[in-house]
N, C-alpha and C positions, 0 to 999 in steps of 0.2 A: 318028339321034341328033342332036338340035339342039345347036349350040354355045352355050356360055354367053355371055351378053352381058356385056362388061366393065362394071363399076360406074362410074358417073360421079362426078365430084367431089361431096363432101358439101356440103350447103347450110350456109351460115353460121348459127350459133346466134343466136337473137334476144337482144339485150342485155337483161340483168336490170335491173330498176328499182333505183336506188340506195336503200339503206336508211339511215336515220339511225343514227349510232353509239349503241350500247346504253349505258345508264348503268351505271357500275361497281357491281357488286353486292358489298356488304360481307359478309364471312363471318359466319356466325351467332355464332362465338366472339368476333369483334371487336365485334359489336353488344352481346353480353352484357357484355363488358368495359367498354364505354362506359356501359352502364346501371349497372354496379357500381362505377364510378370513385369515388364518395364513400365506399364501404363501408370501405376500409382506414383512412381518416381517422376514421371513426366508431368503429372498433375501438380506434384509438390514443388517441382523445380522452379517455377516463377516465384513462389513465396520464398524459397531458399535463396534465390538470387537477390531478391529485394532485401531480405534480412541481411545477407552478406554485404550488400552495397551500402545500406543505410544504417546498419547496426555494427556488424563485426569490423568493417573497414574503418569507420570513424573511431571505434574504441581502440583498435590497434594503432591507428594513426595518431590518436591523442597520446597514447603511451610513448610512442616514438618522439612526439613533439615535447613531451615532458622531460626528455633527456637532452634538450637543446635550450640555448639561451638566444632570445631574439634581441638584436641590437641593430638599429638603423635599417631594418628590413632584411637583415641577413641573420641566418641561424648558425649557431656554433654549438657543436656537440660538447656537452659538459658532464655527461654521465648522470650521476646522482646529485649533481650540484643543486638543482632546484629543490630536491627533497631535503638536503642539508640546510638550505636557506629557510625552509619552513620552520625548522626547529629553533632558529634564531630570529624569527620575524615576530615582533611584538603585536603587530596588527592581526596576524593570523591567530595568535593566542587570544587576543581580545574578541575576535569574531567567534572563536570556538567557545569562549566563556559565555558570551551573550547567547549563543545557540543552546548551550547546555542549560542556562537559566530558564530559557523559554521551554525547553524540553522537560525540565524537572518540575516546573510550576504550572505552566499552562496546560500541558497534555493531561496530567492526572485530574486537574480541575474539570477540564472539558469532558473526559471520559466518565467522571463521576456524575456530572450533569446529564450526560447522554444516557447513562444507566437509569437515573431517576426519571428522565423523560420517557424512556422506553417502558418502564413499569407503569407510569401514569397513562401513557397512550394505550396501554394494553388493558387498562382497568375497565370493567363493565359499568362502573359508576359514571364514566365520562361520556357525555352525550356529544354527538358530532365528532367522533374520533377521527374520521377520515379528513375532515376539514383541518383539525389541529395537526394531523400528520403532514398534510400538504403544506400547511403554514410553516412548520418547523423545518421542512426540507427545502423550501423555496430559496433560502439564502445560498444553498449550494449551487443553484442554477445561475446565480449572479456571477458575472465575470470578475476575475481577481482584480484587475485594474479598475474596473467600474466601482466596485464596492470600496476599494482603497481610496479612490477620490471622494466618494460619499463620506467616508469616515474622516478624511482630512478636512472636509467642510464642516461636519458636525462637531469636530473637536477643535476647531480653530479658536485660538485664545480670544480674539477680538469680536468676531461675529458668529461664532459657532452656536448651535442650538444647545449643546450641553452646558456651556457657561451661561447662556441666557436663562435656562431653567434653574441653574444654581443661584443666579442673581435674584430670581423671583422668591426664593426662600431665604434670602439674606446671606448667602455664601459668596465668598470672593471668587474671582476668576481663577481657574486652574490652568497652569501651563501644560496642557496635555501633550503637545508635540515639541515643546521647546525646553523642557527640563528632562534630564537623563532618566530619572526614575519614572516620571509620569509618561514619558515616551514609551518605556518598556511596558507600563500598565496599559497604555492605549493600544499597543500592538497586541498584547494578550487579549484585550476586549474584542478587537476586530477578529482575531483568529477564532475565539470562542463563539462569537456570533455566527461566523461563517460555517464552521465545521461541526458544531454540537448536534444540530438537527440531522445532519448526514449520518453521523455515527449512531444517533438514536434510532434511526430507521433500520440500520443494519442490526442493531441489538434487538429491536422489536421483532424483526423477522425470525430471529433465533428464539426469542421468548415465546412466540406463538407456536413453536414446535415442541415446547416442553410439555410432557403429558400432564393432563389435568388430574390424573389419578394420584400424582405425587402431591399436589396441593390438597386433595381430599384426604390422603393419608396423614398429612401434616396436621390438618384440622381435626381429624379423629384423635390424634395423639395429643391434642391440646396445645399445639405450637401457635404462638402469636404471630402477628405480622412481621416483626423484626426477625424472629427465629426462622420463619418460613423463607424470608428473603435470604438469610445467610446460608441456610442448609438446602434450599430447593432452587431458588432463583439464580443465585450466584454460581453454583456448580453447573446449572444448565447453560449459563451464559459464558462459561469459561472459554470454550473454543473461539467464540466470536470476540470476546474481550482480548484474547491474544491477537486475533487478526486486526482489530481496530488499534491496539497498542502498537503493533508493528507498522501499520500503515501511517499512523500519526507520527511515529518516530521518524520514519523515512521522510514524510512531508515536512516535518519541522527542521530536520537537518538540511533539507534542500530549500529552505525558506528564502524566497527572493522577492516576489511581487509586493507583498504587504509592506515590508520595511522600505523597499525602494520607493514605492509610491507615497507612503505616509511621511517618512522622515529622511529618505535618502541615506539611511545608515547612521544619521546623527540623532540628537545632538551629542557632540563629543564622542562619537563612535558608540553611543549607548545601544543602538539598535543595529549595529553592523553585524550581519550574519555571514556565515561562510559563503552562501550563495551570492550575497551582495559583494563581498570581497573578491570572489572569483570573477564576477562580472566587471568590476573596476579594473582588475589586472588585465583582463582580456580586451575590453573594448574602450577603456579610458587610457591605459598606459600601453596597450598593444603588446603586452608581454605574454604571448600565448603559451610559451613553454612553462612559465611559472603558474599560469592559470590551469594548465593541464595537470601539473603536479598537485595543485590544490584539489582538483576534481578527483584524482585517484586517491588522495588522502581521505577525502570525504567518502568515497566508495568503500574503502577499507573500514572506516569508522562505522558506516551503516551496517556492513556485514558483521562486525564484532557485536554491536548492540543488538542486532537481530538474533544472533546466536544466543546471547545472554537472555533475551526475552523468551526465546523458545525453551531454554533450560529452566527458567524460573516459573513461567506461566504454563508451559506445556503439560500434557497429560503425564502423570506419574505411572510408571509400570508397576 
């Protein structure tokens, strides 16, 4: 038997030729995204064009118009003349005061009623809650002009249902729409009837998302219904209370349909709002420049009040 010969050392491998670095290969998905990059803008382009034509252009044109005075169908550039006129216009200040009174009285009352309604509609003790929710929301579906006409008939001094019911209990007729104070009360009643249920449904949606564990913890701590409402329900409703307050403020400052249909801004300008005064200047006196200045003053006022509400009611850091 021959002995195995020990293997010698391995010969060194021949060095490989250096290859040039390969160019980075872009994935197919990246190449497709690069080719499709303009596509999202093309899809958004129609919406942008419509927004520019029906929003941005009218806003800019209205501002330019507010710098002109319309006389006999001709427009004369007067700069800030229309805005200076606002400061000395007693009817504008009357309309602003009436709007402020509605905002300060009717909106808090409406939101308080809406909060109470939301709590009641969320109670397990209430049977047929869906029916009640629908019933309180239905006024919002009613057209503004339609329900304004209905209220003008109900509150008519001579043949209205309200005075007929008052006569049945021995009370005299109330001049709902012909006396300045009662006209403001009538306007507040109409607004409260129309918008309370709408705000209640918004608050109810938020209330249903408040964790039940918070109420259980409050019950364990011995908190009563009022303390639970103050320390659990109201903090839970805070973001939506801010939303409804801002929306109600904007809607009140733009108030037009109800006072125009119910009283036409009277009697004695008691229900003249900024919206009604703007309409009168634009389509009764055809002073579109001054009407545009009123619209921009109203927009600034809405912005200022909105910021104040966010500061006061917004979440604290």
